[in-house]
VODOLO-213754 format. One line per 4 residues: their letters; for each residue x, y, z of N, C-alpha, C, CB. Coordinates in Angstrom, 3 decimals. Each point is the difference from the previous one (the first is absolute). Glycine has a CB too. Example, Ala and Ser with C-alpha at 12.3 -4.5 7.8 and 13.67 -1.06 7.14 Angstrom:
BEGIN
AS> 13.190,-5.690,7.800,-0.890,1.190,0.000,0.900,1.200,0.000,-1.892,-1.173,1.246; 1.542,2.223,-1.966,0.820,1.190,0.060,-0.770,1.090,0.730,1.184,-0.628,-2.145
//
This chain:
BEGIN
MHHH> 12.677,41.782,-11.584,-0.660,-1.058,0.223,0.107,-0.372,1.640,0.422,-0.673,-2.610; -1.657,-0.015,3.120,0.157,0.082,1.374,-1.063,-1.467,0.018,0.551,3.159,0.834; -0.743,-3.280,0.372,-0.378,-1.586,0.366,-1.340,0.277,1.230,3.046,-1.315,-0.389; -3.864,0.701,-0.228,-1.632,0.049,1.193,0.092,-1.214,0.680,-1.930,1.187,-1.521
GYTW> 1.665,-1.133,2.704,-0.095,-1.323,1.201,-1.193,-0.391,-0.097,1.437,0.691,1.729; -1.663,-1.844,-1.829,-1.451,-0.737,0.202,0.218,-1.191,0.926,-0.902,0.608,-2.414; -0.037,-1.104,3.355,-0.222,-1.272,0.370,-1.253,-0.562,-0.018,1.671,0.416,1.094; -1.755,-1.727,-0.856,-1.264,-0.524,0.140,0.150,-0.875,0.690,-0.811,0.530,-1.674
LGSA> -0.245,-0.994,2.778,0.171,-1.055,1.074,-1.151,-0.377,0.025,1.651,0.704,1.316; -2.144,-2.195,-1.631,-1.298,-0.482,-0.094,-0.101,-1.530,0.181,-0.447,1.940,-1.462; -0.526,-2.408,0.939,-0.509,-1.346,-0.420,0.859,-0.542,-1.239,-2.452,0.648,0.837; 3.343,-1.749,-0.433,0.655,-0.494,-1.202,-1.059,-0.780,-1.142,2.222,-0.257,1.679
HELL> -3.609,0.081,-1.190,-1.014,-0.284,-0.791,-0.440,1.098,-0.964,-0.562,-1.486,1.758; 0.843,2.796,-1.356,-0.600,1.201,-0.989,1.157,-0.097,-1.210,-1.220,1.921,2.079; 2.559,-2.478,-1.849,0.839,0.130,-1.049,-0.357,-0.829,-1.128,1.618,0.581,1.520; -2.978,-1.721,-1.297,-0.092,-0.662,-1.080,-1.057,0.486,-0.580,1.046,-1.758,0.714
KDGP> -1.938,2.823,-0.537,-0.704,0.594,-0.642,0.537,0.879,-1.047,-1.194,-0.386,1.795; 1.193,0.263,-2.821,0.846,0.795,-1.157,-0.859,1.015,-0.199,1.210,-1.790,-1.248; -2.423,1.956,1.220,-1.086,1.364,-0.592,0.334,1.285,0.510,-1.980,-1.413,-0.043; 2.002,1.489,1.542,0.374,1.290,0.604,1.482,0.255,-0.031,-1.958,-0.189,1.450
RRPL> 2.754,-0.518,-2.186,1.598,0.256,-0.191,0.194,0.511,-1.119,0.719,-1.663,1.169; -1.872,1.771,-2.089,0.423,0.210,-1.425,-0.916,1.619,-0.266,0.340,-3.200,-0.910; 0.296,4.317,0.156,-0.541,1.207,0.077,-1.375,0.167,-0.721,2.326,0.716,0.241; -2.767,-1.728,-0.925,-1.315,0.185,-0.541,-1.190,-0.672,0.720,1.220,0.215,-2.059
HPEF> -0.595,-0.598,3.204,-1.051,-0.694,0.997,-0.739,1.428,0.827,1.704,-2.671,0.465; -3.011,2.668,-0.666,-0.628,0.873,0.759,0.631,0.383,1.679,-2.013,-0.988,-1.695; 2.392,-0.201,2.149,0.475,0.091,1.279,1.487,0.553,0.373,-1.630,-1.804,0.077; 2.200,1.890,-1.503,1.517,0.112,0.252,0.385,1.179,0.797,0.390,-1.105,-2.101
RSSK> -0.917,2.388,1.820,0.599,1.299,0.320,-0.412,-0.370,2.002,-0.608,2.084,-3.086; -0.499,-2.372,3.362,-0.098,-0.050,1.543,0.657,-1.217,0.583,-2.145,1.222,-0.110; 2.583,-2.138,-0.652,0.392,-1.318,0.715,1.448,0.377,0.244,-1.664,-1.876,-1.169; 2.026,1.401,2.478,1.366,0.205,0.462,1.045,-1.113,-0.243,-1.105,1.356,1.647
VVPL> 0.587,-2.315,-2.142,0.834,-1.330,-0.248,0.917,0.367,-1.120,-1.859,-1.733,0.695; 3.262,1.285,-0.671,0.955,0.328,-0.906,-0.665,-0.473,-1.247,2.055,-0.130,1.543; -1.831,1.054,-2.561,-0.076,-0.262,-1.285,0.445,-1.019,-0.802,-0.087,1.789,0.393; -0.288,-2.727,-1.565,0.613,-0.732,-0.675,1.321,0.711,-0.569,-2.210,-1.196,-0.325
ECAH> 2.196,2.144,-0.275,1.413,0.615,-0.573,0.314,1.204,1.005,-0.445,-0.573,-2.752; 1.724,0.840,3.211,0.238,0.858,1.098,-0.140,1.329,-0.100,1.250,-1.484,0.523; -1.001,1.737,-2.118,-0.158,1.451,-0.496,-1.485,0.475,0.183,1.907,-0.354,-1.776; -2.798,-0.601,1.770,-1.275,0.617,0.073,-0.309,0.582,1.774,-0.862,-1.850,-2.370
WLLK> 1.649,1.571,3.373,-0.046,0.742,1.166,-0.289,1.476,-0.341,1.569,-1.648,1.104; -0.597,2.091,-2.101,-0.320,1.497,-0.725,-1.518,0.675,-0.156,2.007,-0.802,-1.370; -2.777,-0.687,0.641,-1.282,0.476,0.135,-0.957,0.113,1.092,0.453,-0.644,-1.787; 0.014,0.268,3.114,-0.975,0.049,0.875,-0.192,1.407,0.528,0.445,-2.342,0.476
PTSF> -1.110,2.520,0.437,-0.106,1.387,0.659,1.332,0.340,0.811,-2.638,-0.298,0.223; 2.671,1.773,-0.280,1.199,0.625,0.775,-0.010,-0.408,1.299,0.039,1.896,-1.279; -1.008,-2.370,1.932,-0.097,-0.061,1.728,0.625,-1.352,-0.087,-2.383,1.424,1.018; 2.757,-2.502,-1.787,0.566,-1.142,-0.068,1.529,-0.021,0.023,-2.019,-0.549,-1.085
VQGT> 2.426,1.974,0.773,1.623,0.283,-0.184,0.478,0.082,1.396,-0.053,1.406,-2.253; 0.658,-2.157,2.892,0.607,-0.183,1.409,1.370,0.768,0.136,-1.121,-2.363,0.172; 1.595,3.125,-1.255,1.369,0.571,0.123,0.176,0.305,-1.374,0.984,-1.254,2.003; -0.268,2.381,-2.245,0.852,0.309,-1.442,1.645,0.511,0.472,-2.564,1.005,-1.503
WSDA> 3.406,-1.431,0.679,1.267,0.066,0.049,0.730,0.158,-1.329,-0.348,-1.210,1.987; 1.223,2.170,-2.079,0.874,0.037,-0.978,1.260,-0.353,0.065,-1.245,1.317,-0.448; 1.600,-1.408,1.559,1.124,-0.880,0.888,-0.294,-1.585,0.066,0.305,2.137,1.592; 0.989,-2.988,-2.505,-0.491,-1.274,0.125,0.305,-0.564,1.542,0.355,-0.319,-2.693
QQAA> 0.440,0.819,3.431,0.598,-0.811,1.216,-1.019,0.621,1.023,2.833,-0.338,-0.619; -3.432,1.296,0.744,-1.157,0.696,0.670,-1.173,-1.424,-0.127,0.647,3.133,-0.859; -1.166,-3.207,-0.338,-0.779,-0.932,-0.591,0.197,-1.472,0.197,-0.133,1.718,-1.414; 1.031,-2.219,1.785,0.568,-1.227,0.087,-0.283,0.039,1.536,1.858,-0.236,-2.127
AWFG> -1.246,1.344,2.874,-0.336,-0.185,1.482,-1.271,-0.072,0.358,1.743,1.034,0.414; -2.622,-0.342,-1.129,-1.548,-0.125,0.143,-0.403,-1.459,-0.180,-0.392,2.374,-0.929; 0.938,-3.054,-0.342,-0.321,-1.329,-0.034,0.503,-0.860,1.099,-0.089,0.375,-2.261; 1.080,-0.074,2.773,0.586,-0.953,0.980,-1.048,0.231,1.423,2.870,0.187,-1.133
QQVR> -3.154,0.752,1.228,-0.876,0.314,1.438,-1.224,-0.836,-0.212,0.726,2.600,0.494; -1.326,-2.331,-1.793,-1.206,-1.219,-0.072,-0.029,-1.061,-0.065,-0.641,0.987,-0.665; 1.860,-1.509,0.428,0.299,-1.508,-0.009,0.259,-0.650,1.435,1.035,0.397,-2.332; -0.209,0.681,2.624,0.656,-0.568,1.224,-1.463,-0.105,1.226,2.958,1.351,-0.668
ASAV> -3.811,-0.295,0.437,-1.034,0.095,1.114,-0.838,-1.415,0.059,-0.219,2.741,-0.358; 0.081,-3.279,-1.128,-0.586,-1.310,-0.002,0.458,-1.283,0.279,-0.824,1.139,-1.219; 2.249,-0.995,1.078,1.054,-1.314,-0.002,-0.397,-0.628,0.806,1.829,0.716,-0.553; -2.244,-0.454,2.029,-0.429,-1.212,0.827,-1.054,-0.830,-0.341,0.739,1.184,1.531
AFAS> -1.534,-0.681,-2.425,-1.277,-1.028,-0.437,0.207,-0.598,-1.140,-1.574,1.237,0.938; 3.174,-1.143,-1.630,0.094,-0.465,-0.850,-0.386,-1.693,-0.205,1.431,2.142,0.031; -2.075,-2.787,-0.513,-0.065,-1.330,-0.405,0.795,-0.889,0.127,-0.953,0.798,-1.077; 2.383,-0.310,0.536,0.900,-0.732,-0.255,0.992,0.360,0.860,-0.703,-0.370,-2.082
ERER> 1.475,-0.473,2.829,0.890,0.480,0.941,1.428,0.441,-0.856,-1.215,-1.634,2.023; 1.426,1.199,-3.197,1.116,0.054,-0.791,-0.238,1.693,-0.327,0.230,-2.901,-1.053; -1.356,3.136,0.502,-0.363,1.682,-0.065,0.217,0.756,0.615,-1.173,-0.331,-0.612; 0.845,0.059,2.009,0.531,1.219,1.500,1.399,-0.356,0.050,-2.200,0.033,1.877
DAIR> 3.240,-0.173,-2.134,1.407,-0.072,0.040,0.469,1.182,0.019,0.106,-1.857,-0.996; 0.358,2.700,1.614,0.429,1.146,-0.092,1.060,0.494,-1.009,-0.743,-0.305,2.088; 1.297,-0.649,-2.344,1.302,0.300,-1.125,-0.916,-0.128,-1.433,2.486,-1.320,1.505; -3.349,0.533,-1.498,-0.693,-0.159,-1.330,-1.212,1.195,-0.280,0.520,-2.757,0.271
LSEA> -0.925,3.248,0.897,-0.879,1.362,0.134,0.805,1.183,-0.716,-1.079,-0.746,2.426; 2.438,0.696,-1.492,0.986,1.453,-0.666,0.194,-0.354,-1.618,1.767,0.516,2.482; -1.748,-1.757,-2.891,0.645,-0.248,-1.414,-1.216,0.360,-0.780,1.830,-1.991,0.439; -2.920,2.070,-0.208,-1.479,0.204,-0.690,-0.011,1.517,-0.017,-1.433,-2.211,0.941
VARA> 1.698,3.199,0.239,0.382,1.014,0.268,0.709,0.649,-1.054,-0.151,-0.769,2.050; 1.223,0.413,-2.194,1.411,0.099,-0.721,-0.395,0.021,-1.356,1.479,-1.257,1.641; -2.073,0.260,-2.151,-0.552,-0.252,-1.553,-1.082,0.855,0.065,0.590,-2.461,-0.548; -1.371,2.750,1.139,-0.994,1.314,-0.148,0.698,1.363,-0.501,-1.374,-1.003,2.014
GERA> 2.190,1.239,-1.174,0.802,1.176,-0.059,0.843,-0.034,-1.232,0.003,0.175,2.459; 0.537,-1.484,-3.042,0.523,0.151,-1.210,-1.083,0.202,-1.158,1.926,-1.341,0.940; -2.935,0.749,-0.993,-1.014,-0.179,-1.278,-0.719,1.541,0.483,-0.567,-3.298,-0.484; 0.134,4.002,1.303,0.019,1.477,0.198,0.641,0.757,-0.433,-0.518,-0.407,1.324
ASGE> 1.773,0.188,-1.365,1.122,1.076,-0.415,0.244,-0.251,-1.765,1.427,-0.096,2.801; -1.664,-1.070,-3.227,-0.158,-0.251,-1.425,-1.173,0.458,-0.498,1.263,-1.776,0.172; -2.004,2.328,0.797,-1.411,0.384,-0.936,-1.043,-1.087,0.068,1.384,1.268,-1.765; -1.223,-2.445,1.944,-0.817,-1.124,0.086,-1.062,0.033,1.162,1.935,-1.188,-1.030
DAVG> -2.989,0.614,0.961,-0.605,-0.506,0.972,0.736,-0.806,1.107,-1.608,0.146,-1.655; 1.118,-0.098,2.677,0.438,-1.040,1.594,-1.047,-0.664,0.285,1.418,1.479,1.271; -1.751,-2.742,-1.368,-1.248,-0.478,0.366,0.735,-1.258,1.266,-1.758,0.589,-2.863; 0.776,-0.914,3.797,-0.049,-1.092,0.677,-1.199,-0.565,0.599,1.978,0.706,0.208
GWYL> -2.041,-1.912,-0.098,-1.148,-0.603,0.447,0.534,-1.117,0.954,-1.430,0.602,-2.153; 0.178,-0.607,2.866,0.447,-1.092,1.699,-1.198,-0.814,0.229,1.440,1.881,1.586; -1.633,-3.196,-1.751,-1.062,-0.700,0.808,0.454,0.424,1.863,-0.343,-2.418,-2.334; -0.892,2.758,2.839,0.084,-0.001,1.254,-0.813,-1.152,0.608,0.459,2.398,-0.167
TGQR> -0.273,-2.506,1.759,-0.945,-0.801,0.579,-1.272,0.686,-0.230,1.548,-0.956,1.655; -2.682,-0.316,-1.208,-1.556,0.339,-0.413,-0.279,0.421,-0.967,-0.364,0.353,1.581; 0.818,-0.766,-2.698,-0.387,-0.337,-1.377,-0.034,1.419,-0.845,-1.473,-2.214,0.846; 2.317,3.113,-0.077,0.424,1.515,-0.518,1.053,0.203,-0.866,-0.680,0.652,1.920
FLSV> 0.389,0.132,-2.946,1.387,0.324,-0.808,0.319,1.546,0.006,-0.433,-2.042,-1.657; 1.694,2.281,1.709,0.486,1.376,-0.132,0.674,0.355,-1.013,0.024,0.000,1.925; -0.639,1.072,-2.549,0.868,0.492,-0.941,0.554,1.430,-0.023,-1.137,-1.633,-1.064; 2.359,1.748,0.752,0.828,1.507,0.275,0.533,0.245,-1.346,0.870,-0.257,2.581
CLIA> -1.452,1.465,-2.937,0.680,0.630,-1.465,0.346,1.289,-0.149,-1.192,-1.392,-0.987; 2.157,1.443,0.522,0.614,1.345,-0.538,-0.307,0.228,-1.348,1.805,-0.166,1.449; -2.240,0.656,-2.042,-0.478,0.208,-1.356,0.520,1.348,-0.941,-2.023,-1.284,1.117; 2.726,1.091,-1.860,0.869,1.194,-0.609,-0.926,0.723,-0.821,2.235,-1.180,-0.093
CSPH> -2.129,2.758,-0.043,-0.855,0.598,-0.285,0.554,1.471,-0.657,-1.354,-1.507,1.776; 0.783,1.898,-3.203,0.068,0.986,-0.536,1.255,0.071,-0.809,-1.452,0.810,1.661; 1.606,-1.821,-2.613,-0.846,-0.911,-0.476,0.291,-1.480,0.565,-0.218,1.565,-2.024; -0.880,-2.234,2.273,0.146,-1.731,0.191,0.750,-0.396,-1.459,-2.588,-0.582,1.634
RLRP> 3.475,-0.236,-1.290,0.567,-0.720,-1.643,-0.784,-0.632,-0.540,1.909,-0.364,0.437; -2.897,0.005,-0.076,-0.855,-1.095,-0.750,-1.089,0.552,-0.383,0.705,-1.758,1.133; -1.178,2.778,0.034,-1.410,0.407,-0.612,0.112,1.861,0.257,-1.697,-2.808,0.813; 2.719,3.090,-1.755,0.161,1.523,0.130,-1.203,0.956,-0.623,2.569,-0.576,-0.123
EIPC> -3.977,-0.383,0.000,-0.964,1.059,-0.234,-1.020,0.144,1.263,0.226,-0.470,-2.626; 0.453,-0.198,3.671,-0.744,0.131,1.128,0.618,1.253,0.936,-0.623,-2.668,-0.211; -0.439,3.736,0.102,0.626,1.184,0.955,0.024,-0.210,1.360,-0.738,1.478,-1.460; 1.420,-0.609,1.976,0.372,-0.104,1.390,-1.300,0.179,0.992,2.419,0.934,-0.700
PVGT> -2.430,-2.079,1.778,-1.289,0.228,0.540,-0.251,1.125,1.046,-0.131,-2.309,-0.493; 1.424,3.311,0.657,-0.288,0.794,0.782,0.571,1.686,-0.605,0.005,-2.306,1.922; -0.135,1.900,-3.074,0.331,1.407,-0.754,1.609,0.427,-0.266,-2.261,0.796,1.219; 2.830,-0.174,-2.058,1.398,0.295,0.082,0.247,1.538,0.233,0.447,-2.023,-1.524
AEGI> 0.264,2.553,1.990,0.708,1.058,-0.004,1.744,0.178,0.037,-2.308,0.345,0.942; 2.847,-0.271,-1.940,1.272,-0.390,-0.251,0.329,-1.393,0.285,0.484,2.184,0.376; -1.497,-2.631,-1.003,0.329,-1.838,0.308,-0.654,-0.489,1.379,2.583,0.091,-1.155; -2.957,0.592,1.830,-0.284,-0.774,1.391,-0.805,1.075,0.601,2.222,-1.543,0.405
NPVP> -3.468,0.903,0.073,-0.705,0.701,0.863,-0.725,-0.953,1.273,-0.284,1.708,-2.160; 1.128,-1.465,3.321,0.133,-1.130,0.851,-1.281,0.161,0.846,2.685,-0.189,0.011; -2.910,-1.208,0.418,-1.234,-0.039,0.931,0.354,0.752,0.947,-0.817,-2.054,-0.397; -0.159,3.004,1.454,0.646,0.444,1.113,0.312,-0.759,0.876,-0.832,1.548,-0.350
GTPT> 2.122,-1.002,0.975,0.618,-0.574,1.061,0.819,-1.035,-0.590,-1.749,0.548,1.611; 2.067,-0.537,-2.787,0.772,-1.112,-0.345,1.379,0.206,-0.245,-1.887,-0.783,-0.805; 3.215,0.149,0.963,1.177,0.422,-0.538,0.221,0.171,-1.381,0.613,-0.902,1.759; 0.070,1.824,-2.524,0.237,-0.167,-1.410,1.642,0.308,-0.154,-2.663,0.758,-0.765
A> 3.330,-0.467,1.603,1.339,0.203,-0.084,0.858,-0.624,-1.132,-0.397,0.234,2.285
//
């Protein structure tokens, strides 16, 4: 079991367009907008994978880095709170440790939206038929330069 990291930062209006967020849509594979179903990230090109981890705490640390990097732009002051952010990262670590997806989404200023996802892989609990997007070798074939300890 390992997790792949994905992020999307874009116009909140793009989230309203369901078509490109569904696997059967012709633009699905090339569209970087977050899929409607989290497991469908695994159907996207390998180049969309921003990291791969077999260690849940390392995956959660990456999750936290992504969230904190954009926190200053969160539309809600409440969401910017350092304690609240730390709790979100801790929950991401707990979910990853239990083999689940860890997903977060935040509205940012300027009508933007940030999605940060850790998607469980090999197999995904709800979609075991979806293969690992980066291949497998003893359960993990990491993206170059990505920690997998």
